[in-house]
C-alpha positions as CSV (number, residue, x, y, z in Angstrom):
1,M,0.0,0.0,0.0
2,H,2.8,2.2,0.5
3,G,5.2,2.7,-2.0
4,L,7.6,3.6,-3.9
5,A,10.0,3.0,-6.8
6,N,13.2,4.1,-5.1
7,P,15.0,1.3,-3.3
8,P,14.4,1.3,0.5
9,S,17.1,1.9,3.1
10,A,17.1,0.7,6.6
11,T,17.6,3.2,9.4
12,F,19.6,2.3,12.5
13,V,17.6,2.3,15.6
14,V,19.1,3.0,19.0
15,P,17.4,1.1,21.9
16,V,15.4,3.3,24.2
17,E,14.9,2.4,27.9
18,P,11.1,2.2,28.5
19,P,9.7,4.4,31.3
20,A,8.3,3.5,34.5
21,G,4.6,3.6,35.2
22,A,3.2,0.2,34.4
23,T,-0.4,-0.8,34.5
24,D,-0.5,-4.5,35.4
25,R,2.9,-5.7,36.5
26,T,1.8,-9.0,37.9
27,L,3.0,-12.3,36.5
28,G,-0.6,-13.2,35.6
29,G,-1.1,-9.8,33.9
30,I,2.1,-10.2,31.8
31,L,1.1,-13.8,30.8
32,D,-2.2,-12.5,29.7
33,N,-0.7,-9.6,27.7
34,L,2.0,-11.7,26.0
35,G,0.2,-14.9,25.5
36,R,1.6,-18.3,24.9
37,H,3.3,-17.2,21.7
38,A,5.9,-15.6,23.9
39,L,5.7,-17.2,27.3
40,H,4.4,-20.5,28.6
41,L,3.8,-21.1,32.3
42,V,5.1,-24.4,33.5
43,T,4.5,-23.8,37.3
44,D,3.5,-20.6,38.9
45,G,5.1,-21.1,42.4
46,G,2.2,-19.2,43.8
47,R,3.4,-16.0,42.2
48,L,0.6,-15.3,39.6
49,N,-0.8,-12.3,41.5
50,E,2.5,-10.8,42.6
51,Q,4.2,-7.7,41.1
52,L,7.3,-8.4,39.0
53,G,10.4,-6.2,39.1
54,E,13.3,-5.8,36.7
55,V,14.3,-8.3,34.0
56,V,17.8,-9.7,34.3
57,V,19.6,-11.6,31.5
58,H,21.8,-14.3,32.9
59,G,24.5,-16.3,31.1
60,P,25.9,-19.7,32.1
61,G,28.5,-19.4,34.9
62,E,27.6,-15.8,35.7
63,P,26.7,-14.9,39.3
64,V,23.1,-14.3,40.1
65,P,22.7,-10.6,41.1
66,P,20.1,-9.8,43.7
67,A,16.8,-8.4,42.2
68,D,13.7,-7.9,44.3
69,S,10.8,-9.5,42.6
70,G,12.9,-9.9,39.4
71,V,12.6,-12.1,36.3
72,L,15.6,-14.1,35.4
73,L,16.2,-15.1,31.8
74,L,18.5,-18.1,31.7
75,T,20.2,-17.8,28.4
76,G,22.4,-20.7,27.1
77,S,21.3,-23.1,29.9
78,R,19.9,-26.5,29.1
79,A,17.2,-27.9,31.4
80,T,19.1,-31.1,31.9
81,H,22.3,-29.4,33.2
82,P,22.8,-29.5,37.0
83,Q,24.0,-25.8,36.8
84,T,20.5,-24.9,35.7
85,V,19.0,-26.4,38.9
86,D,21.5,-24.6,41.0
87,T,20.8,-21.3,39.3
88,I,17.0,-21.6,39.9
89,R,17.7,-22.2,43.7
90,L,20.1,-19.2,43.8
91,A,17.4,-17.1,42.0
92,G,14.9,-18.0,44.7
93,T,17.2,-16.8,47.5
94,A,18.2,-13.7,45.5
95,G,14.7,-12.4,45.4
96,Y,13.5,-13.4,42.0
97,R,9.8,-14.5,41.4
98,A,10.2,-16.0,38.0
99,V,12.8,-17.8,35.8
100,V,12.5,-18.3,32.0
101,V,14.2,-21.1,30.1
102,K,14.1,-22.6,26.7
103,A,13.2,-26.3,26.6
104,F,15.0,-27.4,23.4
105,G,12.9,-30.6,23.6
106,D,14.2,-31.5,27.2
107,D,11.8,-32.8,29.8
108,L,11.2,-30.1,32.4
109,V,9.9,-32.3,35.2
110,G,13.2,-31.9,37.2
111,L,13.2,-28.1,36.9
112,T,9.5,-28.0,37.8
113,H,10.1,-29.8,41.1
114,V,13.0,-27.5,42.0
115,A,11.0,-24.4,41.1
116,E,8.0,-25.6,43.2
117,E,10.4,-26.4,46.2
118,T,12.0,-22.9,45.8
119,G,8.7,-21.1,45.5
120,I,9.5,-19.4,42.2
121,A,7.6,-19.4,38.9
122,L,9.1,-21.4,36.0
123,L,8.3,-20.3,32.4
124,T,9.5,-21.3,28.9
125,T,9.8,-19.2,25.8
126,P,9.9,-20.7,22.2
127,D,13.4,-21.8,21.2
128,E,13.5,-19.4,18.2
129,M,12.6,-16.4,20.4
130,A,15.6,-14.0,20.7
131,W,16.4,-13.3,24.4
132,R,16.8,-9.6,23.8
133,H,13.3,-9.5,22.1
134,L,11.7,-11.4,25.0
135,D,13.4,-8.9,27.4
136,A,11.8,-6.0,25.4
137,L,8.4,-7.7,25.3
138,I,8.3,-8.3,29.0
139,T,9.5,-4.9,29.8
140,S,7.0,-3.3,27.4
141,S,4.2,-5.4,28.9
142,K,5.0,-4.1,32.3
143,A,5.1,-0.5,31.1
144,P,3.2,-0.2,27.8
145,A,4.5,3.2,26.8
146,F,7.0,4.8,24.4
147,S,10.2,6.5,25.7
148,D,9.2,10.1,26.5
149,D,5.4,9.7,26.0
150,T,4.4,7.7,29.1
151,D,1.3,9.6,30.0
152,R,-0.1,9.4,26.5
153,F,-0.1,5.6,26.3
154,T,-0.5,4.1,29.8
155,S,-4.3,4.4,29.5
156,I,-4.6,2.4,26.3
157,G,-6.1,-1.0,27.0
158,I,-4.5,-4.1,25.4
159,G,-6.4,-4.8,22.1
160,D,-7.6,-1.2,21.5
161,L,-5.7,-0.9,18.2
162,F,-7.5,2.2,16.9
163,A,-6.7,4.1,20.2
164,L,-3.1,2.8,19.9
165,A,-2.8,4.0,16.2
166,N,-4.0,7.4,17.3
167,A,-1.4,7.4,20.2
168,I,1.4,6.5,17.8
169,A,0.4,9.1,15.3
170,S,0.1,11.8,17.9
171,S,3.7,11.0,19.2
172,I,5.3,10.5,15.8
173,G,3.6,13.3,13.9
174,G,2.1,11.4,10.9
175,A,-0.9,9.3,10.0
176,I,-0.6,5.6,11.0
177,T,-1.9,2.4,9.5
178,I,-1.6,-0.9,11.2
179,E,-1.8,-4.0,8.9
180,D,-1.7,-7.7,9.2
181,P,1.0,-9.6,7.2
182,T,-1.4,-10.0,4.3
183,G,-1.8,-6.2,3.9
184,R,-5.3,-6.1,5.5
185,V,-5.8,-2.9,7.3
186,I,-6.8,-3.7,10.9
187,A,-6.5,-0.2,12.5
188,Y,-5.6,3.3,11.5
189,S,-5.3,6.8,13.1
190,N,-7.9,9.5,12.5
191,L,-6.3,12.7,13.9
192,P,-7.8,15.7,12.1
193,H,-4.6,17.7,11.6
194,Q,-2.8,14.8,9.8
195,E,-3.4,14.6,6.0
196,I,-3.6,11.4,4.0
197,D,-2.9,10.5,0.4
198,E,-5.0,8.5,-2.1
199,I,-3.1,5.3,-1.4
200,R,-4.0,5.4,2.3
201,R,-7.6,6.5,1.5
202,L,-8.1,3.5,-0.7
203,G,-6.6,1.2,1.9
204,I,-8.9,2.4,4.6
205,L,-12.0,2.3,2.5
206,G,-11.3,-1.2,1.3
207,R,-9.6,-2.4,4.5
208,Q,-6.9,-3.9,2.2
209,T,-3.7,-2.5,0.7
210,P,-4.4,-1.4,-2.9
211,D,-2.7,-3.7,-5.5
212,R,0.3,-1.9,-6.8
213,P,3.4,-3.1,-8.8
214,T,5.8,-2.1,-6.1
215,N,4.0,-3.9,-3.2
216,Y,6.1,-7.0,-3.3
217,E,9.4,-5.3,-3.1
218,E,8.3,-2.9,-0.3
219,Y,6.7,-5.5,1.9
220,Q,9.7,-7.8,1.4
221,A,12.0,-5.0,2.4
222,V,10.1,-4.2,5.7
223,L,9.6,-7.9,6.7
224,R,13.4,-8.6,6.2
225,S,14.5,-5.6,8.2
226,D,14.8,-5.4,11.9
227,S,14.5,-1.6,11.9
228,P,12.3,1.1,10.2
229,V,12.5,1.3,6.4
230,F,12.0,4.6,4.6
231,F,10.3,4.9,1.2
232,E,10.7,8.1,-0.8
233,S,7.7,9.0,-3.0
234,P,8.4,9.4,-6.7
235,S,5.4,11.8,-7.0
236,P,4.3,14.8,-5.1
237,A,0.8,13.3,-5.1
238,F,1.9,10.6,-2.7
239,A,3.4,10.9,0.7
240,N,6.8,9.5,1.8
241,R,6.5,6.6,4.1
242,L,8.2,4.9,7.1
243,A,7.4,1.3,7.9
244,I,8.4,-1.3,10.4
245,A,7.5,-5.0,10.9
246,V,5.8,-6.1,14.1
247,R,7.2,-9.4,15.4
248,A,6.9,-11.9,18.2
249,G,10.2,-13.8,18.0
250,T,10.7,-14.7,14.3
251,E,6.9,-14.6,13.5
252,A,5.7,-11.6,11.6
253,L,2.5,-10.3,13.3
254,G,1.9,-7.3,11.1
255,L,3.3,-3.9,9.9
256,I,3.1,-0.3,10.9
257,W,3.1,2.4,8.2
258,V,3.6,6.1,8.7
259,L,3.1,9.1,6.3
260,T,6.2,11.2,7.0
261,D,5.6,14.5,5.3
262,R,1.8,15.5,5.9
263,P,2.9,17.1,8.3
264,P,6.6,16.3,8.7
265,I,7.2,13.6,11.4
266,V,9.3,14.3,14.5
267,A,13.0,14.1,14.4
268,R,13.1,11.0,16.7
269,A,10.5,9.2,14.7
270,E,12.5,6.0,14.1
271,L,12.9,5.6,17.9
272,V,9.3,6.1,18.5
273,L,8.3,3.7,15.8
274,A,10.6,1.0,17.1
275,D,9.1,1.3,20.5
276,A,5.6,1.3,18.9
277,A,6.2,-2.0,17.2
278,K,7.0,-3.7,20.6
279,V,3.8,-2.4,22.1
280,T,1.8,-3.3,19.0
281,A,3.1,-6.8,19.3
282,L,1.5,-7.1,22.7
283,H,-1.8,-5.9,21.3
284,L,-1.8,-8.3,18.4
285,L,-0.8,-11.2,20.4
286,R,-3.6,-10.5,22.9
287,A,-6.1,-9.9,20.1
288,R,-5.2,-13.3,18.6
289,G,-5.6,-15.1,21.9
290,Q,-8.9,-13.3,22.6
291,R,-10.4,-14.4,19.2
292,D,-9.8,-18.1,20.0
293,P,-7.8,-18.6,23.2
294,E,-8.0,-22.4,22.9
295,R,-6.7,-22.4,19.3
296,A,-4.0,-20.0,20.2
297,Q,-2.8,-22.3,23.0
298,R,-2.9,-25.4,20.7
299,T,-1.1,-23.6,17.9
300,E,1.8,-22.6,20.3
301,A,1.9,-26.2,21.5
302,L,2.1,-27.5,17.9
303,R,4.9,-25.0,17.1
304,L,6.9,-26.4,20.1
305,L,6.1,-30.0,19.1
306,L,7.3,-29.5,15.5
307,D,10.6,-28.2,16.9
308,G,10.9,-31.1,19.4
309,A,10.8,-28.5,22.2
310,I,8.0,-30.0,24.3
311,A,7.5,-33.4,26.0
312,P,4.9,-35.6,24.2
313,R,2.7,-35.8,27.4
314,S,2.6,-32.1,27.7
315,A,1.8,-31.6,24.0
316,A,-0.9,-34.3,24.2
317,A,-2.7,-32.4,27.0
318,Q,-2.5,-29.1,25.2
319,L,-3.5,-30.5,21.8
320,G,-6.3,-32.6,23.1
321,V,-5.0,-35.8,21.6
322,R,-3.4,-39.0,23.0
323,A,0.4,-39.2,23.1
324,D,0.3,-42.3,21.0
325,T,-1.8,-40.7,18.2
326,S,-0.5,-41.5,14.7
327,S,-0.1,-38.6,12.5
328,V,1.7,-37.0,9.5
329,V,3.1,-33.5,9.0
330,L,2.6,-31.5,5.7
331,V,4.6,-28.5,4.7
332,I,3.0,-26.2,2.2
333,A,5.3,-23.7,0.5
334,P,4.1,-20.8,-1.8
335,T,6.3,-20.7,-4.9
336,G,6.8,-18.7,-8.1
337,D,8.3,-15.5,-9.2
338,G,7.3,-12.4,-7.3
339,V,6.0,-14.3,-4.3
340,E,6.7,-13.0,-0.8
341,P,6.7,-16.3,1.2
342,I,5.6,-14.8,4.6
343,L,2.7,-12.8,3.1
344,A,1.7,-15.7,0.9
345,A,1.7,-18.2,3.8
346,A,-0.4,-15.8,5.8
347,R,-2.9,-15.7,2.9
348,I,-3.4,-19.4,2.6
349,V,-3.2,-20.6,6.3
350,D,-7.0,-20.3,6.8
351,L,-7.7,-22.3,3.7
352,V,-5.2,-25.0,4.7
353,T,-6.8,-25.1,8.1
354,L,-10.3,-25.6,6.6
355,Y,-9.1,-28.5,4.5
356,C,-7.2,-30.1,7.3
357,E,-10.0,-29.9,9.9
358,A,-12.3,-31.5,7.4
359,W,-9.9,-34.4,7.4
360,H,-9.8,-34.6,11.2
361,S,-11.2,-32.3,14.0
362,S,-7.9,-32.3,15.8
363,A,-5.9,-31.2,12.8
364,L,-4.0,-27.9,13.3
365,C,-1.8,-25.5,11.2
366,V,0.8,-22.9,11.8
367,T,2.9,-20.6,9.7
368,D,6.7,-20.5,10.1
369,S,9.2,-18.6,7.9
370,G,7.1,-18.4,4.9
371,V,5.6,-21.9,4.9
372,V,2.5,-23.5,6.5
373,Y,2.9,-26.7,8.6
374,A,-0.1,-28.9,9.1
375,F,-0.5,-31.6,11.7
376,L,-2.8,-34.3,10.5
377,P,-3.9,-37.3,12.9
378,T,-4.2,-40.5,10.9
379,R,-5.7,-43.9,11.4
380,T,-2.7,-45.8,10.2
381,T,1.1,-45.7,10.6
382,D,1.6,-46.9,7.0
383,E,2.6,-44.7,4.2
384,P,0.1,-41.9,3.3
385,S,-3.1,-43.4,2.0
386,P,-4.6,-42.7,-1.4
387,R,-7.3,-40.7,0.5
388,L,-4.7,-38.5,2.1
389,L,-2.8,-38.0,-1.2
390,K,-6.1,-37.0,-2.8
391,L,-6.8,-34.4,0.0
392,V,-3.4,-32.8,-0.4
393,E,-3.7,-32.7,-4.2
394,D,-7.2,-31.1,-3.9
395,L,-5.8,-28.6,-1.4
396,A,-3.0,-27.6,-3.8
397,A,-5.4,-27.3,-6.7
398,T,-7.8,-25.1,-4.6
399,I,-5.0,-22.8,-3.5
400,Q,-4.0,-22.3,-7.1
401,R,-7.5,-21.8,-8.3
402,S,-8.8,-19.5,-5.6
403,G,-5.6,-17.7,-4.5
404,R,-3.9,-17.7,-8.0
405,L,-0.9,-19.0,-6.1
406,D,1.2,-22.1,-6.8
407,V,2.4,-24.3,-3.9
408,L,4.6,-27.2,-3.4
409,V,3.6,-29.7,-0.7
410,G,5.9,-32.2,1.1
411,I,4.3,-35.0,3.1
412,G,6.4,-36.2,6.0
413,S,6.9,-39.7,7.3
414,C,4.1,-41.2,9.4
415,A,4.6,-40.8,13.1
416,T,3.5,-43.5,15.4
417,G,3.1,-41.0,18.3
418,L,3.7,-37.4,19.2
419,A,7.3,-38.1,20.0
420,E,8.0,-38.7,16.3
421,V,6.2,-35.6,15.0
422,A,9.4,-33.5,14.9
423,E,11.0,-36.3,12.7
424,S,7.9,-36.2,10.4
425,R,8.3,-32.5,10.1
426,A,12.0,-32.9,9.2
427,M,11.1,-35.4,6.5
428,A,8.4,-33.1,5.1
429,D,11.1,-30.4,4.9
430,R,13.4,-32.8,3.0
431,V,10.6,-33.7,0.5
432,L,10.0,-30.0,0.0
433,A,13.6,-29.4,-0.7
434,V,13.5,-32.2,-3.3
435,L,10.6,-30.6,-5.0
436,T,12.1,-27.1,-4.8
437,G,15.4,-28.4,-6.3
438,R,13.6,-30.0,-9.2
439,A,11.7,-26.9,-10.0
440,A,14.9,-24.8,-9.8
441,R,16.7,-27.1,-12.2
442,G,13.7,-27.1,-14.6
443,E,13.0,-30.8,-14.2
444,P,9.5,-32.2,-14.4
445,S,8.1,-32.7,-11.0
446,P,4.8,-33.1,-9.2
447,R,3.6,-30.3,-6.9
448,V,2.8,-32.8,-4.1
449,A,5.0,-35.7,-2.9
450,S,5.4,-38.0,0.1
451,V,8.7,-39.4,1.5
452,E,8.1,-42.7,-0.1
453,Q,7.7,-41.1,-3.5
454,V,11.0,-39.3,-3.5
455,R,12.8,-41.5,-1.0
456,T,16.0,-41.9,-3.2
457,E,16.5,-38.1,-3.4
458,V,15.7,-37.7,0.3
459,V,18.4,-40.2,1.2
460,L,20.9,-38.4,-1.2
461,R,20.1,-35.0,0.4
462,T,20.5,-36.5,3.9
463,V,24.0,-37.7,2.8
464,A,24.7,-34.2,1.3
465,E,23.7,-32.5,4.6
466,Q,26.4,-34.6,6.3
467,G,29.0,-32.9,4.2
468,A,29.7,-35.6,1.6
469,A,29.9,-33.0,-1.2
470,V,31.3,-29.9,0.5
471,E,34.4,-28.3,-0.9
472,G,36.8,-29.8,1.7
473,Q,35.4,-33.3,1.2
474,L,35.7,-33.5,-2.6
475,L,37.8,-36.2,-4.0
476,G,40.9,-35.1,-6.0
477,P,39.6,-36.3,-9.3
478,V,36.2,-34.7,-8.8
479,R,37.7,-31.3,-7.9
480,A,40.1,-31.6,-10.9
481,I,37.2,-32.3,-13.3
482,L,35.1,-29.4,-12.1
483,E,38.1,-27.0,-12.2
484,H,38.9,-28.2,-15.8
485,D,35.3,-27.7,-16.9
486,A,35.3,-24.2,-15.4
487,T,38.6,-23.2,-16.9
488,H,38.3,-24.8,-20.4
489,G,34.6,-24.9,-21.0
490,T,34.5,-28.7,-21.2
491,V,31.6,-30.9,-20.0
492,Y,33.5,-33.8,-18.5
493,A,31.6,-33.8,-15.2
494,E,28.2,-34.0,-16.9
495,S,29.5,-36.6,-19.4
496,L,31.0,-38.8,-16.7
497,L,27.9,-38.6,-14.4
498,T,25.7,-39.6,-17.3
499,Y,28.0,-42.4,-18.3
500,L,28.1,-43.8,-14.8
501,A,24.3,-43.3,-14.3
502,S,23.9,-45.4,-17.5
503,F,26.0,-48.3,-16.0
504,G,28.7,-47.8,-18.6
505,D,26.4,-48.1,-21.5
506,V,27.9,-45.8,-24.0
507,V,25.1,-45.8,-26.5
508,R,22.5,-45.0,-23.8
509,A,24.6,-42.2,-22.3
510,A,25.2,-40.7,-25.8
511,E,21.5,-40.7,-26.4
512,K,20.8,-38.9,-23.1
513,L,23.3,-36.2,-24.0
514,N,22.2,-36.1,-27.6
515,I,25.8,-36.7,-28.9
516,H,27.3,-39.4,-31.1
517,E,28.4,-42.6,-29.4
518,N,32.0,-42.1,-30.6
519,T,32.1,-38.6,-29.0
520,M,31.0,-40.3,-25.7
521,R,33.7,-42.9,-25.9
522,Y,36.3,-40.1,-26.6
523,R,35.2,-38.1,-23.6
524,I,35.4,-41.1,-21.3
525,R,38.9,-41.9,-22.5
526,R,40.0,-38.3,-22.0
527,V,38.6,-38.3,-18.4
528,E,40.5,-41.4,-17.6
529,A,43.7,-40.1,-19.1
530,L,43.5,-36.5,-17.8
531,F,42.5,-37.2,-14.3
532,D,44.2,-40.5,-13.6
533,L,40.9,-42.4,-13.1
534,S,40.3,-46.1,-13.4
535,L,36.6,-46.8,-14.1
536,E,37.3,-50.5,-13.3
537,N,37.8,-49.5,-9.5
538,G,34.2,-50.1,-8.1
539,D,34.8,-48.0,-4.8
540,Q,36.3,-45.1,-6.7
541,V,33.5,-45.2,-9.3
542,L,30.9,-45.2,-6.5
543,A,32.5,-42.3,-4.6
544,I,32.9,-40.2,-7.8
545,W,29.4,-40.8,-8.9
546,L,28.0,-40.0,-5.4
547,Q,29.8,-36.7,-5.2
548,L,29.0,-35.6,-8.8
549,R,25.3,-36.6,-8.2
550,L,25.1,-34.7,-4.9
551,L,26.6,-31.6,-6.5
552,R,24.0,-31.7,-9.2
553,L,21.2,-32.3,-6.7
554,L,22.3,-29.3,-4.6
555,G,22.6,-27.2,-7.7
């Protein structure tokens, strides 16, 4: 909705200490504000209704400083390490009321017992959440205000996005629009002294960013930047703009856009906007949880399960399924030129959810880094049934037809219980990598595939991920062939790979390369002579073929 032909440039943002003057500083209030997307309560230690003090970031081996009613973030500490247990005990005696850890798939039963004995609340945050971002979220939740504008913002209730937009606009000096990741306008300022242009007017009237040629580049620039991005207008009819992404951890929750020259914004606008994004994240998280609190809790539990960061028993309780439920994970990836994955995934997640819930009432979907993951309970632990394959094919066709968007879908291995869901997700990712690689190489390929259908390439990619074809592991002859081709323009690597893949059948290899069989024989003789190869040595042939094949597979 906002943009502009000139390439954007990121502005460096200096962190600003939030002011005092919180509204609800209790542990329960902070949990309500942030929601399970940022913090998950393991045990409250009887501290839910108590006020919290400062947030302290603690590294392994560091002393625990005293902090009355503080919150201790245990960075770099594994739940299974004895030092973590000692640190929690020390935190209790040092005056802390809450400790936050990352589970990384470890069982938290031991830490839970220690926290309960110590009388301290134990919480977890998603593994992908940056500690500095969590620190900012907790601090902003305790004092929802912007640097020097405390009085203006402390009265804004969580979820009142239009009031928040007006407060940001009043502080920053320009008209504000808050959008979700798909470009849907969810709130905007309406201060009388701030002018707007036609782009913003159409966006407000239609509650959707107008379709413009520069949308993709602009949204991509904002979503990839950690700081505000400035867009200069190519025409006096349109205003310049400043934009920032609103995030919780790595998840994009939305965007804030500011008209910067009607009237001109304040000199410290980048600082105010950076603070505004933190507070807006609290509002969007709370709004999401209020729309469907049960779904929000289940979605967060699924996100942890896919990462292997939650114990199966805990996941079963939160997902409302048995721990031994058989299931399969799908990964749906938008593809094509000019597609912004994060925006596209946000567009299709509701449709994917609709299809998956028709399959099973306990099915659930989440977006992550530009793809959609779907958890589908199944009746069998065998390979995907024809019925499931038909469902996924229909889903892909519907997305293409209704959303004019192509997708690739990887179907993971069948999990016999929740403990294997993370492995099913990993296999789905590998299948997607196979389909994406084929598309990049221009090879014919289906848009939907299961592990069993592409098992050979999945195995090869797994070998490649272990470093079998990285620069430092290449065999001398393979490296020499590649260097010779690059220097002299020859095609010995392709010729040798095709010859070996044809089991030494010269005629067949020549047909594949569309050359005369005598030319093929000449090339193979030259390869043996130039690079001191013996194609009678079975082990050497196997190793050379494997590395050449992996290099082609990985592009």
